[in-house]
C-alpha positions as CSV (number, residue, x, y, z in Angstrom):
1,X,-79.9,-14.0,35.4
2,X,-82.0,-15.3,38.9
3,X,-83.1,-13.3,42.0
4,X,-80.6,-12.9,44.3
5,X,-81.8,-15.0,47.3
6,X,-79.0,-14.1,50.1
7,X,-76.9,-11.2,51.4
8,X,-73.4,-11.3,50.1
9,X,-70.5,-11.7,53.0
10,X,-68.5,-8.3,53.2
11,X,-64.6,-8.8,54.6
12,X,-63.1,-6.0,56.3
13,X,-60.6,-5.8,53.6
14,X,-60.6,-4.5,50.2
15,X,-60.9,-6.9,47.8
16,X,-58.7,-6.0,44.4
17,X,-59.2,-9.1,41.8
18,X,-56.7,-9.4,39.0
19,X,-58.5,-11.6,36.7
20,X,-60.9,-14.3,36.3
21,X,-58.6,-17.7,37.1
22,X,-61.4,-20.1,35.9
23,X,-61.1,-21.4,32.3
24,X,-64.3,-22.8,31.9
25,X,-64.9,-25.9,30.0
26,X,-61.6,-26.2,28.4
27,X,-58.5,-27.8,29.9
28,X,-55.7,-25.4,31.4
29,X,-53.0,-24.4,29.3
30,X,-49.3,-24.8,30.0
31,X,-48.9,-21.2,30.6
32,X,-51.7,-21.3,33.3
33,X,-50.2,-23.6,35.6
34,X,-49.8,-21.2,38.3
35,X,-53.8,-21.4,38.2
36,X,-53.8,-25.3,38.8
37,X,-54.6,-26.9,42.1
38,X,-56.3,-30.1,43.0
39,X,-53.9,-32.5,41.8
40,X,-50.6,-31.9,43.7
41,X,-48.0,-34.7,43.8
42,X,-49.7,-36.9,41.4
43,X,-47.3,-35.4,38.8
44,X,-44.6,-37.3,40.3
45,X,-45.6,-40.5,39.4
46,X,-46.1,-40.0,36.1
47,X,-42.4,-38.4,35.8
48,X,-41.1,-41.6,37.5
49,X,-42.6,-43.7,34.8
50,X,-41.8,-41.2,31.8
51,X,-38.3,-41.4,33.2
52,X,-38.1,-45.2,33.3
53,X,-40.1,-45.9,30.0
54,X,-39.9,-43.1,28.1
55,X,-43.9,-43.2,27.8
56,X,-46.5,-43.2,29.8
57,X,-50.7,-43.4,29.5
58,X,-52.5,-41.2,31.5
59,X,-56.2,-42.6,32.1
60,X,-59.4,-41.5,33.5
61,X,-62.8,-40.7,33.6
62,X,-64.2,-38.3,31.2
63,X,-63.7,-34.6,33.0
64,X,-60.8,-36.4,35.2
65,X,-58.6,-33.5,34.5
66,X,-56.3,-35.7,32.2
67,X,-55.2,-32.9,29.6
68,X,-54.7,-30.3,32.5
69,X,-52.4,-32.5,34.6
70,X,-50.1,-33.1,31.9
71,X,-49.8,-29.4,30.7
72,X,-49.9,-27.9,34.3
73,X,-48.4,-30.7,36.2
74,X,-45.8,-32.6,34.7
75,X,-44.3,-30.1,31.5
76,X,-43.6,-27.8,34.6
77,X,-41.6,-30.3,36.5
78,X,-39.9,-31.5,33.3
79,X,-38.8,-27.9,32.6
80,X,-37.4,-28.0,36.3
81,X,-34.7,-30.7,35.5
82,X,-36.6,-33.3,37.5
83,X,-35.9,-36.1,35.2
84,X,-32.2,-35.8,36.1
85,X,-30.2,-37.1,33.1
86,X,-32.2,-35.6,30.8
87,X,-31.7,-31.9,31.8
88,X,-34.3,-29.0,31.3
89,X,-34.3,-28.3,27.7
90,X,-37.4,-29.5,26.6
91,X,-39.4,-29.3,22.9
92,X,-42.9,-30.1,23.7
93,X,-44.9,-31.4,20.5
94,X,-48.8,-31.7,21.4
95,X,-51.4,-33.4,19.1
96,X,-54.3,-35.3,18.8
97,X,-55.3,-38.0,16.4
98,X,-58.5,-36.4,15.2
99,X,-59.7,-37.2,11.7
100,X,-55.9,-37.5,10.4
101,X,-53.3,-38.8,12.9
102,X,-50.4,-38.9,11.0
103,X,-51.0,-35.5,9.3
104,X,-51.8,-34.0,12.7
105,X,-48.7,-35.1,14.4
106,X,-46.7,-34.0,11.4
107,X,-48.4,-30.3,11.7
108,X,-47.7,-30.1,15.2
109,X,-43.8,-31.1,15.0
110,X,-43.4,-28.8,12.0
111,X,-45.1,-26.3,14.2
112,X,-42.9,-26.9,16.7
113,X,-40.1,-26.1,14.5
114,X,-40.7,-22.5,12.8
115,X,-41.1,-18.8,14.1
116,X,-44.6,-17.8,14.8
117,X,-44.5,-15.6,12.2
118,X,-44.0,-18.0,9.6
119,X,-45.9,-17.8,6.0
120,X,-48.8,-19.9,5.5
121,X,-47.2,-21.4,2.5
122,X,-44.0,-22.1,4.7
123,X,-45.8,-24.1,7.2
124,X,-47.5,-26.2,4.7
125,X,-44.2,-27.0,3.1
126,X,-42.7,-27.9,6.1
127,X,-45.9,-30.1,7.1
128,X,-45.6,-31.9,3.9
129,X,-42.1,-32.8,4.4
130,X,-42.6,-34.1,7.8
131,X,-45.8,-36.4,6.9
132,X,-43.6,-37.7,3.9
133,X,-40.9,-38.2,6.6
134,X,-43.2,-40.0,9.0
135,X,-44.9,-42.1,6.3
136,X,-41.7,-43.5,5.1
137,X,-41.1,-46.2,7.7
138,X,-41.8,-47.0,11.8
139,X,-39.0,-45.1,12.2
140,X,-40.2,-41.7,10.8
141,X,-40.7,-40.0,14.5
142,X,-37.1,-40.8,14.9
143,X,-36.0,-39.4,11.8
144,X,-38.3,-36.1,12.1
145,X,-37.2,-35.3,15.5
146,X,-33.7,-35.7,14.3
147,X,-34.3,-33.1,11.7
148,X,-35.8,-30.7,13.8
149,X,-33.5,-27.3,14.9
150,X,-33.0,-28.7,18.2
151,X,-30.7,-27.2,20.6
152,X,-27.7,-29.2,22.0
153,X,-29.3,-31.9,24.6
154,X,-33.1,-30.9,24.1
155,X,-35.2,-33.5,24.7
156,X,-38.5,-33.7,23.1
157,X,-42.2,-34.8,24.8
158,X,-44.5,-35.9,22.3
159,X,-48.0,-35.7,24.1
160,X,-50.8,-37.3,22.5
161,X,-53.7,-35.9,23.7
162,X,-57.2,-37.8,23.8
163,X,-55.8,-40.7,22.2
164,X,-59.5,-42.4,22.3
165,X,-59.9,-40.2,18.8
166,X,-57.8,-42.9,17.3
167,X,-60.7,-45.5,17.7
168,X,-63.0,-43.3,16.3
169,X,-60.9,-42.5,13.4
170,X,-60.9,-46.6,12.6
171,X,-64.7,-47.0,12.4
172,X,-65.6,-43.3,10.8
173,X,-63.3,-43.4,7.7
174,X,-65.4,-45.1,4.5
175,X,-61.7,-46.8,3.4
176,X,-61.7,-49.5,6.5
177,X,-58.2,-50.8,4.9
178,X,-56.8,-47.1,4.7
179,X,-58.1,-46.2,8.3
180,X,-56.7,-49.6,10.0
181,X,-53.3,-49.1,8.0
182,X,-53.1,-45.7,9.0
183,X,-54.1,-46.1,12.9
184,X,-51.3,-48.9,13.1
185,X,-48.5,-47.1,11.3
186,X,-49.1,-44.3,14.1
187,X,-48.9,-46.3,16.8
188,X,-45.7,-48.1,15.6
189,X,-44.3,-44.5,14.8
190,X,-44.8,-43.8,18.5
191,X,-43.7,-47.3,20.0
192,X,-40.1,-47.1,17.8
193,X,-39.9,-43.8,19.2
194,X,-39.5,-44.9,22.9
195,X,-37.7,-48.2,22.2
196,X,-34.5,-46.7,20.7
197,X,-31.7,-44.5,22.1
198,X,-30.5,-42.5,19.2
199,X,-32.6,-39.7,19.9
200,X,-34.1,-38.2,23.6
201,X,-37.8,-38.9,22.7
202,X,-40.5,-39.2,25.3
203,X,-44.4,-40.2,24.5
204,X,-47.4,-39.3,26.8
205,X,-50.9,-40.3,25.7
206,X,-53.8,-39.4,27.5
207,X,-57.0,-41.6,27.2
208,X,-60.3,-41.9,28.8
209,X,-60.5,-45.2,31.1
210,X,-63.6,-46.3,29.2
211,X,-61.8,-46.8,26.1
212,X,-58.9,-48.8,27.3
213,X,-60.3,-52.3,26.0
214,X,-60.0,-50.8,22.3
215,X,-56.3,-50.6,23.1
216,X,-56.3,-54.6,22.6
217,X,-56.0,-54.4,18.9
218,X,-52.4,-53.5,18.7
219,X,-50.3,-55.9,21.1
220,X,-47.2,-54.0,21.8
221,X,-49.2,-50.8,22.5
222,X,-51.2,-53.1,25.2
223,X,-47.7,-54.1,26.3
224,X,-46.4,-50.3,27.2
225,X,-49.6,-49.5,28.5
226,X,-49.3,-52.5,31.1
227,X,-45.4,-51.4,31.6
228,X,-46.3,-48.0,32.1
229,X,-49.5,-46.0,33.1
230,X,-50.9,-44.1,35.4
231,X,-54.8,-43.9,36.2
232,X,-55.6,-40.6,37.7
233,X,-57.4,-41.1,41.2
234,X,-60.9,-39.6,42.6
235,X,-60.5,-36.1,43.6
236,X,-61.2,-35.6,47.8
237,X,-63.1,-33.4,49.1
238,X,-59.7,-31.3,50.0
239,X,-58.9,-31.6,46.5
240,X,-61.9,-30.2,45.6
241,X,-61.9,-27.1,47.9
242,X,-58.0,-26.7,46.8
243,X,-59.5,-26.4,43.0
244,X,-61.9,-23.8,44.0
245,X,-59.8,-21.7,46.6
246,X,-56.4,-21.8,45.0
247,X,-57.4,-20.1,41.7
248,X,-59.7,-17.4,43.4
249,X,-56.8,-16.0,45.6
250,X,-54.3,-16.2,42.5
251,X,-57.0,-14.4,40.6
252,X,-56.9,-11.6,43.4
253,X,-60.3,-12.7,44.8
254,X,-62.0,-13.8,48.1
255,X,-64.6,-16.3,48.1
256,X,-66.9,-17.0,51.1
257,X,-66.8,-19.8,53.3
258,X,-70.3,-21.0,52.9
259,X,-70.3,-20.8,48.8
260,X,-67.2,-23.2,49.0
261,X,-69.0,-25.8,51.3
262,X,-72.1,-25.1,49.0
263,X,-70.0,-26.0,45.7
264,X,-68.4,-29.3,47.5
265,X,-71.7,-30.3,48.5
266,X,-73.1,-30.0,44.7
267,X,-70.2,-31.9,43.4
268,X,-70.6,-34.8,46.0
269,X,-69.3,-38.0,44.7
270,X,-69.7,-37.1,40.8
271,X,-65.9,-37.4,39.7
272,X,-67.0,-35.7,36.5
273,X,-68.2,-32.9,37.5
274,X,-65.0,-30.6,37.4
275,X,-65.3,-29.0,34.2
276,X,-68.8,-28.0,35.6
277,X,-67.2,-26.9,38.4
278,X,-64.8,-24.9,36.5
279,X,-67.5,-23.6,34.1
280,X,-69.8,-22.6,36.9
281,X,-67.0,-20.8,38.7
282,X,-66.0,-18.7,35.7
283,X,-69.7,-17.9,35.5
284,X,-69.6,-16.7,38.9
285,X,-66.6,-14.7,39.0
286,X,-68.0,-13.0,36.1
287,X,-71.4,-12.0,37.7
288,X,-69.5,-10.9,40.7
289,X,-67.2,-8.5,39.3
290,X,-70.4,-7.4,37.2
291,X,-72.9,-6.9,40.2
292,X,-70.7,-6.4,43.7
293,X,-71.7,-3.1,45.5
294,X,-68.3,-2.6,46.6
295,X,-64.9,-3.7,47.4
296,X,-65.3,-5.3,50.4
297,X,-68.2,-8.2,48.8
298,X,-66.9,-11.5,48.6
299,X,-68.0,-14.2,45.9
300,X,-70.9,-15.9,47.6
301,X,-73.8,-17.8,47.2
302,X,-76.2,-15.2,45.7
303,X,-73.7,-14.8,43.0
304,X,-73.9,-18.2,42.4
305,X,-77.8,-18.6,42.5
306,X,-77.2,-16.2,39.8
307,X,-75.5,-17.9,37.3
308,X,-77.9,-20.9,37.7
309,X,-75.5,-22.8,40.0
310,X,-73.8,-26.0,38.7
311,X,-76.9,-28.0,37.8
312,X,-78.2,-25.4,35.3
313,X,-75.0,-22.7,34.8
314,X,-73.8,-24.3,31.7
315,X,-76.9,-25.1,29.9
316,X,-78.0,-21.4,30.4
317,X,-74.7,-20.1,29.2
318,X,-74.8,-22.2,26.1
319,X,-78.3,-21.4,25.1
320,X,-77.6,-17.5,26.0
321,X,-75.2,-17.9,23.1
322,X,-77.7,-19.8,21.1
323,X,-80.4,-16.9,21.5
324,X,-78.2,-14.3,20.2
325,X,-77.9,-15.8,16.7
326,X,-80.1,-15.1,13.5
327,X,-82.7,-17.6,12.3
328,X,-80.2,-18.9,9.5
329,X,-77.4,-19.2,12.0
330,X,-79.8,-21.3,14.5
331,X,-80.1,-23.8,11.3
332,X,-76.3,-23.7,10.8
333,X,-75.5,-23.9,14.6
334,X,-77.2,-27.3,14.7
335,X,-75.7,-28.8,11.8
336,X,-72.5,-27.7,13.5
337,X,-72.9,-29.4,16.9
338,X,-74.5,-32.4,15.2
339,X,-71.3,-32.8,13.4
340,X,-69.2,-32.4,15.9
341,X,-71.1,-34.8,18.8
342,X,-72.2,-38.3,18.2
343,X,-73.8,-40.9,20.8
344,X,-72.1,-44.2,20.4
345,X,-73.7,-47.7,20.3
346,X,-73.2,-47.7,24.2
347,X,-74.1,-44.5,24.7
348,X,-70.7,-43.1,25.0
349,X,-70.6,-39.3,24.2
350,X,-68.2,-39.1,21.2
351,X,-66.3,-36.0,19.7
352,X,-65.9,-35.5,16.1
353,X,-63.1,-32.6,15.5
354,X,-64.0,-31.7,12.0
355,X,-62.7,-28.8,9.4
356,X,-64.6,-25.5,8.9
357,X,-65.0,-26.6,5.0
358,X,-66.5,-30.0,5.8
359,X,-69.1,-28.5,8.1
360,X,-69.7,-25.9,5.6
361,X,-70.3,-28.9,3.1
362,X,-72.6,-30.7,5.8
363,X,-74.7,-27.3,6.9
364,X,-74.9,-26.6,3.0
365,X,-73.4,-23.2,4.0
366,X,-70.2,-21.4,3.7
367,X,-67.4,-21.4,5.5
368,X,-67.5,-17.7,6.7
369,X,-71.1,-18.2,8.0
370,X,-70.0,-21.3,10.2
371,X,-66.9,-19.2,11.5
372,X,-69.3,-16.7,12.5
373,X,-71.6,-19.0,14.5
374,X,-68.1,-20.8,16.2
375,X,-66.9,-17.3,17.4
376,X,-70.1,-17.0,19.3
377,X,-69.6,-20.0,20.9
378,X,-65.7,-19.4,21.8
379,X,-66.0,-15.4,22.7
380,X,-64.5,-14.3,25.8
381,X,-66.3,-15.9,29.0
382,X,-67.6,-18.5,26.6
383,X,-65.3,-22.0,26.1
384,X,-67.9,-24.0,24.3
385,X,-66.0,-24.7,21.3
386,X,-62.1,-24.9,20.7
387,X,-59.7,-23.8,19.5
388,X,-59.2,-21.0,21.9
389,X,-60.7,-17.5,21.0
390,X,-56.8,-16.1,20.6
391,X,-56.4,-18.7,17.5
392,X,-57.4,-17.3,14.2
393,X,-60.2,-19.0,12.2
394,X,-60.2,-19.9,8.4
395,X,-61.6,-22.4,6.2
396,X,-58.9,-24.8,7.1
397,X,-59.3,-24.7,11.0
398,X,-60.7,-27.8,12.8
399,X,-63.5,-27.2,15.7
400,X,-64.0,-29.2,18.1
401,X,-66.4,-28.9,21.6
402,X,-64.2,-28.1,24.5
403,X,-65.5,-31.0,26.8
404,X,-67.9,-33.9,26.5
405,X,-69.9,-32.8,29.4
406,X,-71.3,-30.3,26.8
407,X,-73.3,-33.3,25.0
408,X,-74.9,-34.1,28.6
409,X,-75.5,-31.1,30.3
410,X,-76.8,-28.4,27.5
411,X,-80.5,-29.5,27.3
412,X,-80.9,-28.5,23.5
413,X,-77.6,-30.6,22.4
414,X,-78.7,-33.4,24.3
415,X,-81.7,-33.2,22.0
416,X,-79.6,-32.6,18.7
417,X,-77.5,-35.5,20.0
418,X,-80.4,-38.0,20.4
419,X,-82.3,-37.1,17.3
420,X,-79.4,-37.6,15.2
421,X,-79.1,-41.2,16.8
422,X,-82.5,-42.1,16.3
423,X,-82.1,-40.9,12.7
424,X,-78.9,-43.1,12.4
425,X,-80.6,-46.1,14.1
426,X,-83.7,-45.6,11.5
427,X,-81.5,-45.4,8.8
428,X,-79.6,-48.8,9.7
429,X,-82.9,-50.6,10.5
430,X,-84.0,-49.7,6.9
431,X,-80.9,-50.6,4.9
432,X,-81.2,-53.9,6.8
433,X,-84.9,-54.4,5.9
434,X,-83.9,-53.5,2.3
435,X,-81.2,-56.1,2.3
436,X,-83.0,-58.8,3.4
437,X,-86.0,-57.8,0.9
438,X,-83.4,-58.2,-1.6
439,X,-82.3,-61.7,-0.5
440,X,-85.5,-62.8,-0.5
441,X,-86.0,-62.0,-4.1
442,X,-83.2,-63.7,-5.2
């Protein structure tokens, strides 16, 4: 930590903090809607589109808060019955395409229908049954929903988060024909569900706006997006101010006005800074709790300076987790993050959610060794890797970085990503040269 540079502001009122209200890099969860500030009123437009079309594509830049807006903005008002004809009973099924779009959707649907204490064998059987139903025809999603133990007049909301993973899946699977067929079948499942009236199914997809051009390969999907989409607007200075002060108040803290102004100045016009801001605030809160002199000291500039400010807080925090590892674990860590991240041909940061067993294979390690490293980067107060800390990990767990911004900000990961990209480019150049040589010989 850096030396404290200013004296913290004291308030005449005793401050009794209850909990740290900032999630760090990860999105807010549905249960954290009371902590979600800064995008008030935007859910109404999404709700209007969803009610009319049973579908909406929510798009925005990386770091704009798409997932949080759905979980903490849209879902609560659905449960409030604001789609009048649909009522207030909703089952929410959340999935991501990842490396197995249909299987991941099958798992999400089956898990929504099982008790939390269901045995692993029961979960596996239910997932396989649902996957078979989904793959039976383009009406598979409709049939799978019909088979759910839904209550009377219960609606089903299918959230496909980070829809752009579907395009990465197509380009990463070795069997190109298989990946194209699976991607096409997945899109058809969603479209068939929103164009029927037998079952009350609603679909929301979230997608980075820089992937919108990739949707053109699916003609009917393009039409659906044109009919019903919501582009997340830029946050204003007042929006960012609410995103800072609102959670602090709910968490029982108090923040000085001069620190609020400093944070707003540091964000500036960089709209992708929201996750970085949330992480810096999480760290600042923790430092304030551990180091405040008395119960009257506000969260102030000295606490923010001590964690490295927005410009370096994330990198310092990630390096702190890395430095706690043994030398062998550091080698595993490098393989882990190189597996989970990639720099695309257009320099776009790309995430690759990957199963523990696959990471272990690539790192030439054991699944339990991978899990130990992952746990260090998703421990309480750290949110660099997902799933969240309360989710138990095993060899089948899928690991992902919490946000693309980690690739841009963490200095060590930037080097790893660049090294991997350079190695890939070198391999491609050598392969091309070899092919040209072989052609010249024949």
